[in-house]
N, C-alpha and C positions, 0 to 999 in steps of 0.2 A: 517498072515495065513488066508486063505479064505475057508469057509465051505458053503455047500448048505443049504436050508431051513430044511433039515432033519438031519443036523449035520455031513454030510459026507465031508471029506476033498476034496478040489478042487485044491488048489494051494498055493504056498508060494511066496509072493512078497517081494523082497529085497529093503527095505527102511532104510536108516541110522537113527537110534534113532527115530522111529516113535512115534508120540504123538496122536493127534486127528485123527479120521477117520469118514467118513460119505458117504452115497450113495444117489445120486440124483434120482428123479423120472425117469429120462431117462437112469438110469443104470450106469452113470459115478461114479467112486470111487475117493474120495479125501482123501489123507493121508498127514498129517503134519509131518515135520521132524525138528529136532533140533540138528543136528550134529555139528554145529559151534556156535560161539558167536553172529552172526548176519547174515543177508541175507540168512536165511533158507527158502527153498521152501515148498509149498504145492503141492505135486505130484498129477497128475490126470491120472487115468487109464480108458480105455474103458471097456464096459461090458464084453468083452472077455479077459480082464485083460492085454491087451497090453498097452504100454505107450501112453498117450495122452498129454504129456508135463507137464506143471505145471500152477498153477493158476496165472492169470495176463493178462493184455491186451498187446499183443506183447511180451515183455520180462517178465520173471518170477518176480512176486513180492517177496521181501525178508521180512522175519519175524524174530523177535528175538526168540520167543518161541510160536509157534502156538498150545496152549494147548488143544483146543477143536474145533470141526467143526460140524456144522449141516447144512442141506439143507431143505428149505421149499417146499411146494407143487408146487410153481411157478418156482422152480429151483434156487432161490437165495441162495448163499452160505454165511454162517456166520462163521468167523474165530476169535477165541478168541486169543488176543495178550496180553501177560502179563509177561514181564520181562525186565530188563534193563531200567527201567523208562518208559516203554510203557505199558499203560493199556487201552485197547480199544477192541471193537468188530468191525471188518471190514466186510462190506457187499459188495458182488459182484453179478452182474447180471449173468444169465446163460451163457453168452458168456465169462465170466471171467474178465470183466472190473469192477474195484472198483467203487461203486456208493455212498457209505456213510461210515462213521465211527461213532460209538457210544462211547463217552468218559464220558458222564455225566458232570455236572458242580456243583460248590458249594458243598453242602452237599451230592449231588447225584453223585459226581465224582467217577468213578470206581477206586478202590484201587489196587486190585490184582484179576481180574476176572479169573475164572477157567473153568466154564462151561456155555453153552448157549443152550436154547431150544426155539422153536417158535411155537406159537399156530396158526395152519393153519386156524382156523375159524375166528380169529380176527386179525391176523398179529402181535399180541403182542410178544415182545421179552423178555424172562426171562434170567437174568444173575446173577450168584452167585459170590459174592466177598469173597475171602479168607481174614481172619482177619490179620491186622498188629500185629506182635508179641508183640510190646511194649505196645499197648493200647487195642487190640481187635477190634479196629475200622475197619469197613468194613465187619464184619461177617453178611451178609444179602443177600437177594434176591431182586433185583430191576427189575421192569417191565417197558419197554419202548415201545413207538409206533414206527412205521417205520420212523418217522421224527427225532427220537432220543430224544423225550421228555419223561421224567420219568413220569409214571402214578401212581405208588404206590411202596411201599417198605415194606418188612416185614422180621422178623427174628432178632435175637440179639445174642451177644456173650455169651456163657455159656454152662453148662452141664445139665441144667434142660430140662424138656419136651418141645419140640418145639424150643429150643435154638440150636445153632450150634457152633462147635469149629473149624472144618476144612472141610468146604464144598468144595468138589472137582468136583461135577458134578450135573446137573439137567436134568430132563426129564418130559415130559407131556404125559398123556395117552389118550387124546382126550375126556375124560369124566369130565373134570374140576379138575383133580387131578394133583398135582405137586410132584415129587419125588426128594429129596435132599439127596445125599450121604455125610455122615460125616465120614471121615477117622479116626478122633481121637476118636470118640465115637463108632465106629463099628456099625453104624446104618444108615438106610435109612429112613428119616422122610417123611411121607406122609401128604401133606397139601392141603387145598383148594386153587386152583390157584387164586381165586378171592380175597381172603383176608388173606391168609397165616395161617388160622386156622388149627391146627394139628388134623388130623383124624386117625392117626395110625403110625406104624413104623415097619420096617423089621429089625430083628437082631437075633443073636445067643446068647441065654441066657447063654450058657456055656462058651462064650468068651466075657465077658463084656468089654466095652471101658475103657480107662484110664483117 
């Protein structure tokens, strides 16, 4: 469903099982779909909401589960892929050609990434990992440069202040703050993007997490 900046309804786009959505600086709209078990597209729409095909150079690239999408100020598209043994953030140039993939390595290997955000002032890429149920491993935010090198990591599995149980998305506000939504604790943690220090949280005290 598409609304204008005043919250007025504009249109409804039919996309099977939509997941991530993002708008590029040039007005292109990207919507991930997960209707099948594999080879799912990221649909592209023009600013007037007509179809512009799908993401990929030539043929549509297929995804297992494109959970989240973001676009930086240069028009690069970042797609979170996390299911079926695939854990990566795939990066595309504005023409739709894939130029890189971030997987991490060793202790920084992505486990189950769910959300991605890009700092337009530095180009740094923030990726949140969903924890593995058996061990809690992977409950963290990792920061990568454009070359895919991990720069820093913060967060840990737990229900204390600043810890995360089920991080499903991340966002940056341009003032050095990082927002991490935790679906299990019903809270949005607010952190310093530079070091992960917790500076606040958004939550409904009448509906505490579990």
